[in-house]
C-alpha positions as CSV (number, residue, x, y, z in Angstrom):
1,M,3.0,6.4,-13.8
2,K,2.4,3.5,-11.5
3,L,0.8,4.4,-8.2
4,A,1.4,2.0,-5.2
5,V,-0.8,2.0,-2.1
6,I,0.3,0.1,1.0
7,R,-2.1,-0.4,4.0
8,I,-0.1,0.4,7.1
9,T,-2.8,0.5,9.9
10,G,-5.0,-2.4,11.1
11,Q,-8.7,-2.4,11.3
12,V,-9.3,-1.8,15.1
13,G,-10.9,1.6,15.7
14,L,-11.7,2.5,12.1
15,N,-15.2,3.8,11.2
16,K,-17.2,2.0,8.6
17,P,-16.8,4.4,5.6
18,I,-13.0,4.0,5.9
19,I,-13.3,0.2,6.1
20,E,-15.5,0.2,3.1
21,T,-13.1,2.3,1.1
22,L,-10.1,0.2,2.0
23,H,-12.1,-2.9,0.9
24,R,-12.9,-1.3,-2.4
25,L,-9.2,-0.6,-3.0
26,R,-8.6,-4.3,-2.2
27,L,-6.5,-3.4,0.9
28,R,-8.3,-5.8,3.4
29,R,-5.2,-6.7,5.6
30,K,-2.3,-4.8,7.0
31,Y,0.8,-4.6,4.7
32,V,-1.0,-5.4,1.6
33,C,0.1,-3.5,-1.5
34,V,-2.0,-2.6,-4.7
35,V,-0.5,-0.9,-7.8
36,F,-2.7,1.1,-10.1
37,D,-1.2,1.4,-13.6
38,K,-3.1,4.5,-14.6
39,P,-5.2,5.4,-11.6
40,T,-8.6,7.0,-12.4
41,E,-10.2,10.0,-10.7
42,V,-12.4,7.6,-8.5
43,Q,-9.3,5.6,-7.4
44,L,-7.4,8.9,-6.5
45,G,-10.4,10.1,-4.5
46,M,-10.5,6.8,-2.5
47,V,-6.7,7.0,-1.9
48,K,-7.2,10.6,-0.7
49,K,-10.0,9.6,1.7
50,V,-7.9,6.9,3.3
51,R,-4.5,8.7,3.2
52,D,-4.1,8.7,6.9
53,F,-4.2,4.9,7.1
54,V,-2.1,4.0,4.0
55,A,1.2,5.0,2.4
56,H,1.0,5.7,-1.3
57,G,3.3,7.1,-4.1
58,E,4.9,6.5,-7.4
59,I,7.0,3.6,-8.0
60,S,9.6,2.8,-10.7
61,E,9.3,0.1,-13.3
62,E,12.1,-2.0,-11.9
63,V,10.6,-2.0,-8.3
64,Y,7.2,-3.1,-9.8
65,K,9.0,-6.0,-11.6
66,K,10.7,-7.2,-8.4
67,L,7.3,-6.9,-6.7
68,V,5.6,-9.1,-9.3
69,N,8.5,-11.6,-9.4
70,K,8.8,-12.1,-5.5
71,R,5.3,-11.5,-4.4
72,G,3.0,-12.0,-7.4
73,Q,0.4,-14.8,-7.0
74,K,-1.8,-16.3,-9.6
75,D,-5.5,-17.1,-9.1
76,A,-7.3,-20.2,-10.3
77,K,-7.5,-18.9,-13.9
78,G,-3.8,-18.2,-14.1
79,K,-4.3,-14.4,-13.9
80,L,-2.0,-12.2,-11.5
81,K,-3.8,-11.3,-8.4
82,P,-4.5,-7.5,-8.1
83,F,-2.8,-7.2,-4.7
84,F,0.6,-8.3,-3.1
85,R,1.0,-9.3,0.5
86,L,4.2,-7.8,1.9
87,H,6.4,-8.4,5.1
88,P,6.4,-5.5,7.7
89,P,9.3,-3.3,6.8
90,R,12.9,-4.1,7.9
91,G,13.9,-1.4,10.4
92,G,10.4,-0.7,11.3
93,I,8.1,2.2,10.5
94,E,9.2,5.6,11.9
95,S,5.8,6.7,13.1
96,K,5.4,3.6,15.1
97,K,9.0,3.6,16.7
98,H,8.7,7.4,17.9
99,F,5.0,8.0,18.7
100,G,4.0,11.6,18.2
101,V,7.3,12.7,16.5
102,G,6.1,12.6,13.0
103,K,3.7,10.7,10.7
104,G,6.4,8.6,9.2
105,V,5.4,6.6,6.1
106,L,1.6,7.5,6.2
107,G,0.2,9.6,3.3
108,E,2.1,10.7,0.2
109,N,5.5,9.1,0.4
110,K,8.4,10.2,-1.7
111,K,10.5,7.1,-0.7
112,M,8.0,4.5,-1.9
113,N,10.6,2.5,-3.9
114,E,12.7,2.2,-0.7
115,L,9.8,1.2,1.5
116,I,8.7,-1.5,-0.9
117,G,12.3,-2.8,-1.1
118,R,12.4,-3.1,2.7
119,M,9.1,-5.0,2.6
120,L,10.1,-7.6,0.1
């Protein structure tokens, strides 16, 4: 099981504990994705704490390979960086297009593979 977490909201108006948790998850900017291969209890707890500001869900192996091929960056030592910078999703985000109708992509997202595909 690979768990992908994408930060959807910006930093304006967030309180300090939420900002700190997002930084510990390596989600420092909007539309940054982090993939956990086997998430620990601590990581799952942090994701649960910030679920109103991120989209998270399981992704398939082929989507992960596409993500690494298109957006994977290497650091100075040649290792893969632990996060992926993505584009805003094509077609927009439902919660931002129709304010107040639904929460859109935030929280647990069953269509995570499709969302990442629109953001590559």
